[in-house]
C-alpha positions in Angstrom: 7.8 -15.6 -3.3 6.1 -18.7 -2.2 8.0 -21.0 0.1 11.2 -20.9 -1.8 14.3 -21.0 0.3 15.9 -17.7 -1.0 18.9 -15.9 0.2 20.7 -12.6 -0.7 22.9 -12.5 -3.8 25.9 -11.6 -1.9 29.1 -12.2 -4.1 30.2 -12.2 -7.8 30.2 -16.0 -7.6 26.6 -16.1 -6.3 25.5 -13.6 -9.1 27.3 -15.6 -11.9 26.0 -19.0 -10.7 22.4 -17.7 -10.2 22.5 -16.0 -13.5 23.3 -19.2 -15.3 20.6 -21.0 -13.4 18.1 -18.2 -14.5 19.1 -18.4 -18.1 18.8 -22.3 -17.9 15.4 -22.1 -16.4 14.3 -19.6 -19.3 15.7 -22.0 -21.9 13.7 -24.7 -20.4 10.6 -22.6 -20.4 11.1 -21.9 -24.1 11.5 -25.7 -24.7 8.2 -26.5 -22.8 6.4 -23.8 -24.8 7.7 -25.1 -28.1 6.7 -28.8 -27.2 3.3 -27.8 -25.8 3.8 -29.2 -22.3 1.2 -26.7 -20.8 -2.3 -27.2 -19.5 -4.8 -25.4 -21.5 -8.1 -26.8 -20.2 -10.0 -26.4 -17.9 -9.1 -22.8 -17.2 -8.8 -21.9 -13.4 -8.9 -18.6 -11.5 -7.3 -17.9 -8.2 -6.8 -15.2 -5.6 -4.6 -14.0 -2.8 -6.2 -12.0 0.2 -4.0 -9.8 2.2 -5.0 -8.4 5.5 -4.0 -6.2 8.4 -4.2 -7.2 12.0 -5.2 -4.4 14.6 -5.5 -4.1 18.3 -8.5 -2.8 20.3 -7.4 0.8 19.4 -7.4 -0.2 15.7 -3.6 0.4 15.6 -1.4 -2.3 13.8 -0.8 -5.5 15.9 2.4 -7.3 15.0 1.3 -10.8 15.9 1.2 -12.6 12.6 3.4 -15.4 13.7 1.5 -16.1 16.8 -1.7 -16.1 14.9 -0.3 -18.5 12.2 0.8 -20.9 15.1 -2.9 -21.0 16.1 -4.7 -21.1 12.8 -6.0 -24.4 11.2 -6.5 -23.6 7.7 -3.3 -24.2 5.4 -3.8 -21.3 3.1 -2.7 -18.8 5.6 0.8 -17.4 5.4 3.0 -14.6 6.4 3.5 -11.2 4.7 6.5 -8.7 4.9 5.2 -7.1 8.1 4.3 -8.7 11.3 0.8 -7.0 11.3 -0.1 -8.3 7.9 -1.3 -11.7 7.0 -2.2 -13.5 3.5 -4.7 -16.1 2.6 -3.9 -18.2 -0.5 -7.3 -19.2 -1.7 -7.9 -22.5 -3.5 -7.9 -22.3 -7.4 -11.4 -22.7 -9.0 -12.5 -23.6 -12.4 -13.6 -20.4 -14.2 -17.1 -21.4 -14.7 -20.4 -22.1 -12.8 -20.6 -20.8 -9.2 -16.9 -19.9 -9.2 -17.4 -16.3 -7.8 -20.0 -17.3 -5.1 -17.6 -20.1 -4.2 -14.7 -17.6 -4.0 -16.7 -15.4 -1.8 -17.6 -18.3 0.5 -14.0 -19.4 0.7 -13.0 -15.9 1.7 -15.7 -15.6 4.3 -14.9 -19.0 5.8 -11.2 -17.9 6.3 -12.3 -14.5 7.7 -14.8 -16.2 10.2 -11.9 -18.4 11.4 -9.8 -15.1 11.9 -12.7 -13.3 13.7 -13.1 -16.2 16.1 -9.3 -16.3 16.8 -9.2 -12.6 17.1 -11.9 -12.5 19.8 -9.4 -14.8 21.8 -6.2 -13.0 21.0 -7.4 -9.5 21.1 -7.1 -8.5 17.3 -9.3 -7.7 14.4 -8.5 -8.5 10.7 -9.1 -5.5 8.4 -9.3 -5.6 4.6 -8.0 -2.3 3.3 -5.7 -1.1 0.8 -3.7 1.1 3.3 -4.5 0.8 6.9 -5.5 4.4 8.0 -3.9 4.0 11.4 -0.5 3.2 10.1 2.3 5.4 11.6 5.8 5.9 10.2 7.1 4.3 13.4 5.1 1.0 12.5 7.3 0.7 9.4 10.6 0.1 11.2 12.6 -2.9 10.7 11.6 -4.5 14.1 8.1 -5.1 12.5 9.7 -7.1 9.6 8.5 -10.7 9.8 11.6 -12.5 11.0 12.0 -15.1 8.2 15.1 -15.4 5.9 13.3 -14.4 2.7 12.1 -11.2 4.0 15.3 -10.2 5.7 17.2 -11.1 2.5 14.8 -8.8 0.5 15.2 -6.0 3.0 19.1 -6.5 2.8 19.1 -6.6 -1.0 17.0 -3.5 -1.4 19.4 -1.6 1.2 22.3 -2.9 -0.6 21.2 -1.5 -4.0 19.6 1.6 -2.9 21.2 2.7 0.4 19.6 3.0 3.8 17.6 6.1 2.9 14.3 5.9 1.3 12.2 8.8 0.1 8.5 9.2 -0.5 7.0 12.2 -2.3 3.4 12.0 -3.2 1.0 14.9 -3.9 -2.8 14.6 -3.7 -5.2 16.9 -1.8 -2.3 16.9 0.8 1.4 16.4 0.2 3.5 13.8 1.8 7.3 14.1 1.7 9.2 11.9 4.1 12.5 10.1 4.5 12.8 6.8 6.1 15.7 4.3 6.8 13.8 1.0 5.8 12.3 -0.7 2.8 9.5 -1.6 5.1 7.5 1.2 3.6 6.3 -1.4 0.9 4.5 -3.1 3.8 1.9 -0.3 3.7 0.3 -1.9 0.7 -2.4 -4.5 1.2 -3.9 -6.0 -2.0 -6.4 -8.5 -3.4 -4.4 -10.2 -6.1 -6.4 -12.3 -8.7 -4.9 -14.9 -11.1 -6.2 -16.0 -14.4 -4.9 -19.1 -16.1 -4.1 -18.5 -19.8 -3.3 -20.9 -22.7 0.2 -20.1 -24.2 -1.3 -19.4 -27.6 -3.5 -16.6 -26.0 -1.1 -15.2 -23.6 0.2 -12.3 -25.7 -3.2 -11.0 -26.8 -4.7 -11.5 -23.2 -1.7 -9.9 -21.6 -2.2 -6.7 -23.8 -5.9 -6.8 -23.0 -4.9 -6.9 -19.3 -2.8 -3.6 -20.0 -5.6 -1.9 -21.7 -8.3 -2.6 -19.2 -6.0 -1.9 -16.2 -7.2 1.7 -15.8 -10.9 1.4 -15.8 -10.6 -1.8 -13.5 -8.5 0.2 -11.1 -10.6 3.3 -11.3 -13.9 1.5 -10.1 -12.1 -0.3 -7.3 -10.0 2.4 -5.7 -9.7 2.0 -1.9 -6.4 3.6 -0.7 -6.5 7.5 -0.7 -5.0 7.8 2.8 -1.3 7.4 4.2 0.2 8.6 7.3 -2.6 11.0 7.9 -2.4 12.5 4.5 -5.0 12.5 1.6 -3.1 11.5 -1.4 -3.9 9.6 -4.8 -7.3 7.7 -5.0 -5.3 4.7 -5.1 -2.1 5.8 -3.3 -0.8 2.1 -3.3 0.5 2.5 -6.9 2.7 5.5 -6.1 3.7 4.3 -2.8 4.7 0.7 -4.0 6.8 2.0 -7.0 8.7 4.5 -4.8 9.3 2.2 -1.8 10.8 -0.7 -4.1 12.6 1.5 -6.5 16.3 0.6 -6.6 17.2 3.3 -9.2 19.8 5.9 -8.2 19.9 9.4 -9.5 21.8 9.5 -12.7 22.3 11.4 -16.0 18.8 12.4 -17.0 19.2 11.1 -20.6 19.5 7.6 -19.4 16.2 5.7 -19.1 15.9 3.1 -16.4 12.8 1.2 -15.4 11.5 1.0 -11.8 11.2 -2.6 -10.4 7.5 -1.8 -9.9 6.4 -1.2 -13.5 3.4 -1.1 -15.7 5.5 -2.1 -18.6 7.3 -0.2 -21.5 5.4 -1.5 -24.5 3.0 -4.0 -26.0 3.8 -7.6 -25.9 4.5 -9.1 -29.4 5.4 -12.7 -29.6 5.6 -14.7 -26.4 5.5 -14.6 -22.7 9.4 -15.2 -23.0 9.6 -11.6 -23.9 8.6 -10.4 -20.4 11.1 -12.7 -18.6 13.9 -11.8 -21.0 13.3 -8.0 -20.5 13.2 -8.5 -16.7 16.5 -10.4 -16.9 18.2 -7.6 -18.9 16.7 -4.8 -17.0 17.2 -6.0 -13.4 20.0 -7.6 -11.7 19.0 -10.4 -9.4 18.6 -9.5 -5.9 17.7 -12.9 -4.4 18.6 -16.5 -5.3 17.7 -20.1 -4.4 19.6 -23.3 -5.0 17.8 -25.5 -7.7 16.7 -28.9 -6.6 18.4 -30.6 -9.5 19.5 -30.3 -13.1 16.6 -28.8 -15.1 17.7 -30.5 -18.3 17.8 -33.9 -16.8 14.6 -33.6 -15.1 12.9 -32.6 -18.5 14.6 -35.6 -20.2 13.0 -37.8 -17.6 9.6 -36.3 -18.4 9.4 -34.3 -15.2 8.1 -30.8 -15.0 10.8 -28.4 -13.5 9.8 -25.8 -11.0 12.0 -23.2 -12.6 13.0 -21.9 -9.1 15.7 -19.6 -10.1 13.7 -17.9 -12.8 10.6 -17.5 -10.5 12.8 -16.2 -7.6 13.8 -13.3 -10.1 10.4 -12.9 -11.3 9.2 -12.5 -7.7 11.5 -9.4 -7.3 10.1 -7.6 -10.4 6.7 -6.2 -9.6 4.7 -5.8 -12.8 1.1 -4.6 -12.2 0.2 -7.4 -14.5 2.7 -10.1 -13.6 3.4 -13.3 -15.8 3.3 -16.4 -13.4 4.4 -20.0 -14.1 3.1 -22.9 -11.9 2.7 -26.5 -11.8 -0.9 -28.1 -11.8 -1.9 -31.0 -9.7 -1.6 -33.3 -12.6 2.0 -32.4 -12.9 1.7 -30.3 -16.0 2.9 -26.7 -16.1 0.5 -23.7 -16.6 0.7 -20.0 -17.2 -1.2 -17.2 -15.4 -1.6 -13.5 -15.4 -1.6 -12.1 -11.9 -3.6 -9.0 -11.5 -1.7 -6.9 -8.7 -3.7 -3.7 -9.2 -6.7 -4.3 -6.8 -6.5 -3.2 -3.2 -7.8 -5.2 -0.3 -11.4 -4.4 0.7 -13.6 -2.7 1.1 -15.7 -5.9 1.6 -15.7 -9.4 0.4 -18.6 -8.6 -2.0 -16.7 -5.7 -3.5 -13.5 -7.8 -3.9 -15.2 -10.6 -5.7 -17.1 -8.1 -7.8 -13.9 -6.5 -8.7 -12.4 -9.9 -9.7 -15.6 -10.8 -11.8 -15.4 -7.5 -13.6 -11.7 -8.0 -14.6 -12.1 -11.6 -15.4 -15.2 -10.9 -17.4 -13.3 -8.1 -19.3 -10.4 -10.5 -19.9 -12.7 -12.8 -21.9 -15.2 -10.3 -23.2 -12.7 -7.6 -24.3 -10.4 -10.2 -25.9 -13.3 -11.6 -27.9 -14.7 -8.1 -28.9 -11.5 -6.1 -29.5 -9.1 -8.8 -30.9 -5.7 -7.3 -31.2 -6.1 -4.2 -29.0 -2.7 -3.0 -30.1 -4.2 -1.9 -33.4 -6.9 0.2 -31.6 -5.0 1.8 -28.7 -1.5 3.5 -28.5 0.5 2.0 -25.5 1.4 5.5 -24.3 -2.3 6.2 -23.8 -2.9 3.0 -21.9 0.0 3.8 -19.6 -1.1 7.3 -19.2 -4.8 6.0 -18.4 -3.2 3.8 -15.7 -1.4 6.6 -13.9 -4.5 8.9 -14.3 -6.8 6.4 -12.7 -4.5 5.8 -9.8 -4.4 9.5 -9.1 -8.0 10.6 -9.8 -9.9 7.3 -9.5 -13.5 7.2 -10.7 -13.3 10.8 -11.9 -10.7 10.1 -14.6 -11.4 10.8 -18.3 -9.7 8.0 -20.3 -8.4 7.8 -23.8 -10.1 4.7 -25.3 -10.4 3.1 -28.7 -9.0 5.1 -31.5 -8.1 8.0 -29.4 -11.6 8.6 -28.1 -11.7 10.6 -24.8 -14.5 9.2 -22.5 -15.2 9.4 -18.7 -14.7 6.4 -16.6 -18.4 6.2 -15.5 -19.6 6.3 -19.1 -17.2 3.8 -20.4 -17.9 1.3 -17.6 -21.8 1.9 -18.1 -22.1 1.8 -21.8 -19.2 -0.6 -23.0 -17.3 -2.3 -20.3 -20.0 -3.8 -18.1 -21.8 -5.3 -21.2 -18.4 -6.8 -22.2 -17.8 -8.2 -18.8 -21.1 -9.9 -18.9 -20.5 -11.2 -22.3 -17.3 -12.6 -21.2 -18.6 -14.2 -18.1 -21.5 -15.9 -20.2 -19.0 -17.3 -22.5 -17.2 -19.0 -19.5 -20.8 -20.3 -18.6 -20.6 -18.6 -15.2 -23.8 -19.0 -13.1 -26.3 -16.3 -14.2 -27.3 -15.3 -10.5 -23.6 -14.7 -9.9 -23.2 -12.7 -13.0 -26.3 -10.4 -12.2 -25.3 -10.1 -8.4 -21.6 -9.1 -8.9 -22.1 -7.0 -12.1 -24.9 -5.1 -10.3 -22.5 -4.3 -7.5 -20.1 -2.6 -10.1 -23.0 -1.0 -11.9 -24.4 0.5 -8.5 -21.0 1.8 -7.5 -20.4 3.2 -10.8 -23.8 5.0 -10.7 -23.5 6.3 -7.2 -19.7 7.1 -7.6 -19.3 5.4 -4.3 -15.8 3.7 -4.4 -13.9 2.7 -1.3 -11.7 5.8 -1.7 -14.7 8.1 -1.9 -16.1 6.6 1.3 -12.9 7.1 3.1 -12.4 10.7 2.0 -16.0 11.7 2.8 -15.8 9.9 6.2 -12.5 11.5 6.9 -14.0 15.0 6.1 -17.1 14.2 8.2 -15.0 13.0 11.1 -13.0 16.2 11.1 -15.9 18.0 12.5 -16.6 15.4 15.1 -13.3 14.1 16.7 -9.9 15.2 17.0 -7.2 14.5 14.4 -5.6 11.7 16.4 -8.9 9.9 16.8 -10.1 10.1 13.2 -8.0 7.3 11.7 -9.0 4.9 14.6 -12.7 5.8 14.2 -12.4 5.4 10.3 -10.8 1.9 10.9 -13.4 0.9 13.4 -16.1 1.8 10.9 -14.5 -0.4 8.3 -14.4 -3.3 10.5 -18.0 -2.9 11.4 -19.1 -2.6 7.9 -17.1 -5.4 6.7 -18.6 -7.7 9.1 -22.1 -6.8 7.9 -21.4 -8.1 4.5 -22.6 -5.1 2.6 -20.9 -3.6 -0.4 -19.3 -0.2 -0.3 -22.1 1.6 -2.0 -24.5 0.7 0.9 -22.1 1.8 3.8 -23.1 4.7 5.9 -20.2 7.3 6.4 -18.2 6.7 9.4 -19.3 8.6 12.5 -18.1 9.4 16.0 -20.0 6.6 17.5 -18.1 4.1 15.4 -15.3 4.8 17.6 -14.4 1.8 19.9 -11.8 2.1 22.7 -9.9 5.2 21.7 -7.4 5.9 24.5 -5.1 8.9 24.6 -2.7 7.0 26.7 -1.9 4.7 23.7 -1.1 7.5 21.5 2.3 8.0 20.1 3.8 11.4 19.9 3.8 11.5 16.0 -0.1 11.0 16.1 -1.0 14.2 18.2 2.2 16.6 17.8 1.9 19.8 15.9 3.5 19.1 12.5 3.1 22.5 10.8 6.0 24.2 12.8 7.2 27.7 12.3 10.9 28.1 12.9 13.8 30.6 12.7 17.6 30.3 12.5 20.3 31.5 14.9 21.2 34.6 13.1 17.6 35.9 12.8 16.4 39.0 14.7 14.2 38.7 17.7 11.5 40.9 16.2 10.9 38.2 13.6 10.3 35.6 16.4 7.9 38.2 18.2 5.9 38.5 15.0 5.7 34.8 14.4 4.5 34.3 18.0 1.7 37.1 17.4 0.6 36.0 14.0 0.4 32.2 14.6 -0.7 32.4 18.4 2.3 30.4 19.6 4.5 30.7 22.7 7.5 28.7 21.5 9.5 29.0 18.4 12.2 26.2 17.5 15.5 27.2 16.1 16.9 25.2 13.1 20.0 25.3 11.0 19.9 25.1 7.2 19.7 21.3 7.3 16.7 21.3 9.6 18.6 20.1 12.7 17.3 21.6 16.0 19.6 24.1 17.6 17.5 25.6 20.2 14.2 27.0 21.4 12.9 30.6 21.9 10.2 30.9 24.6 7.9 33.8 24.8 9.1 34.4 28.2 12.7 35.0 27.2 11.6 37.1 24.2 9.4 39.3 26.4 12.3 39.8 28.9 14.6 41.0 26.0 12.0 43.4 24.6 11.3 44.9 27.9 15.0 45.4 28.7 15.4 46.9 25.4 12.5 49.3 25.6 13.6 50.6 28.9 17.4 51.2 27.7 18.2 52.8 24.5 21.8 51.4 24.9 20.6 47.9 25.1 22.8 45.8 22.9 20.9 44.3 19.9 20.8 40.6 20.0 20.1 37.7 17.7 18.1 34.6 18.1 21.2 32.6 19.2 21.5 34.9 22.2 17.9 34.5 23.3 17.3 30.7 22.6 17.7 27.8 25.0 20.4 25.7 23.7 20.0 22.0 23.7 16.4 22.0 24.9 14.8 18.7 26.2 13.3 16.9 23.3 11.4 13.8 22.6 11.2 11.2 19.8 8.1 10.7 17.6 7.7 7.0 18.6 7.3 7.9 22.3 4.0 7.8 24.1 1.7 10.6 25.6 2.5 9.3 29.0 6.3 9.5 28.4 5.9 13.0 27.2 3.8 14.1 30.2 6.4 12.5 32.6 9.4 14.3 30.7 7.6 17.7 30.8 6.8 17.4 34.4 10.2 16.2 35.4 11.9 19.3 33.5 9.1 21.8 34.2 9.0 22.3 30.5 5.9 23.7 28.8 6.7 22.2 25.5 8.9 19.6 23.8 10.4 19.7 20.4 10.0 16.4 18.6 13.2 15.3 17.0 14.3 12.3 15.0 18.0 11.8 13.9 18.6 15.4 15.0 16.0 16.9 12.7 12.9 18.8 14.1 9.7 17.0 13.0 7.1 18.7 15.2 6.5 20.1 18.7 4.0 19.3 21.5 2.9 21.8 24.0 0.3 22.1 26.9 -2.2 22.9 24.2 -1.9 19.5 22.6 -2.6 17.8 26.1 -5.7 20.0 26.5 -7.1 18.6 23.2 -6.2 15.1 24.3 -8.0 15.7 27.7 -11.0 17.1 25.8 -11.3 14.0 23.8 -11.0 11.8 26.7 -13.8 13.8 28.6 -16.1 13.4 25.5 -15.4 9.5 25.4 -16.2 9.3 29.4 -19.5 11.4 28.6 -20.6 9.2 25.8 -19.9 6.1 27.9 -21.9 7.5 30.8 -24.8 8.4 28.6 -24.7 5.0 26.9 
């Protein structure tokens, strides 16, 4: 969204005035295209690096504004969440040493962050989705307090309501409801820009659609969200659902999500994309233009098309058309690749960029009009399959041929990418270095997602659940600082854990989530069997909407069963007669120490965990024994060290 001064479209007058401004901007863009205003040479590339900020326990640290107050480089800027930050990297001519220069630019900015982090107590992390993110981190209080972000949150809530749902299935399954659009801030990406001449825009945009799947498959780095193993690139599903403003309607009506791959090939001009986004999506945000666009053009000045660009910033195509003004004052067009996740390392990010950019040139030269060789539905299906399965995906390629991702990359796409980079006269050493990174990753099948999942599985045998995500993140930070690409990383291990501290844990991080409950009208014998079979001493009581009604303890149940065994005339009772009504509860965003104090104060052996009256988990003395065991292990390792 840049530095545009945006606000919410809050009235019919706002909407109508803004729509007129958007249409006027679009007409101006058409005129500039017809009259050849645009820069066509030299071709530039660019990138935006998104990062997470974490504390000494590898948990999100919401201090981006404080960091930006201290930073010296002008490229740093805010993101939606206060624990994220973005680096806008300087554009580079697409030739020569552009990729080693890009890597050096990222490294210099990261070194500045590392130095500042040592003073302020944070670490920057390059990752598609931060493993230590908790649902409680995604509340509105962590939204960056700037008008454009607050306007976006308000606009989404106005269109969709205050309830956001996520439903994503992978190895595990995630089904949650949330009351904030901040879920979008879970995503962290490495966005690559390619300047495109207007005459080549349609054919190159279609190439971008065609190569999206294999480019994503070899670069996946986001398989993990809120403790669940989901898609190989969970960002794709998460982003679409978190920004979806559609409401449930008659199933025969087709509506596009604001996060979209697209609905068809491009045919004639970039204008098509802007027109489609105008007719499909109502404006959420607006900005007041600096002046009359027509008069500016008559004076020979390039307009910034601020109204059209503000609308464009709220439609999230995975390959987004972009308009900008070059330093010489002439306009230019870009394709922004939003597919790629942040991380795992600088080398991997630049290799991913080089692979995509090389293919944009090489595939364009080799395939020509890709729409004559592939069906759009196959291309879109490839994209979803790659997001779900990553490197293990079988793709439908030219003329309906089915081929594995690894074979396609090895036999066809890597040679084409090299050919494209050579056409741009990229430094041969850069070509060899970065294409060899892709080749090695492809041969070893070691993507970022593979490393995360294998590390997670290994850590499950070494540390407790609540410690795994912190150890995983700590290992990421260590490996990123080493400068090695992902295929050379050792799996995360227990010794990678830094300052894990149980006292910093939130309830949601160590509570028992798989809770077995009963209803008020159930029979006590059902409770007895649940306790016996599941080895639990407490069973929550819920109503049909999942609201907590009470708690049955083993002590109360045994007392009833003993009384009944000794008296044949003992009246049969229901769960409602045995349960503790209105038991002491705790919220998931409270800490371990708060739970301990509450349990001690009320002499309670367990606490149901409740949010908005709904049962979300339970903690008991057994959970605290696990925490204590982890603390003892940490102390023992520190002593041995």
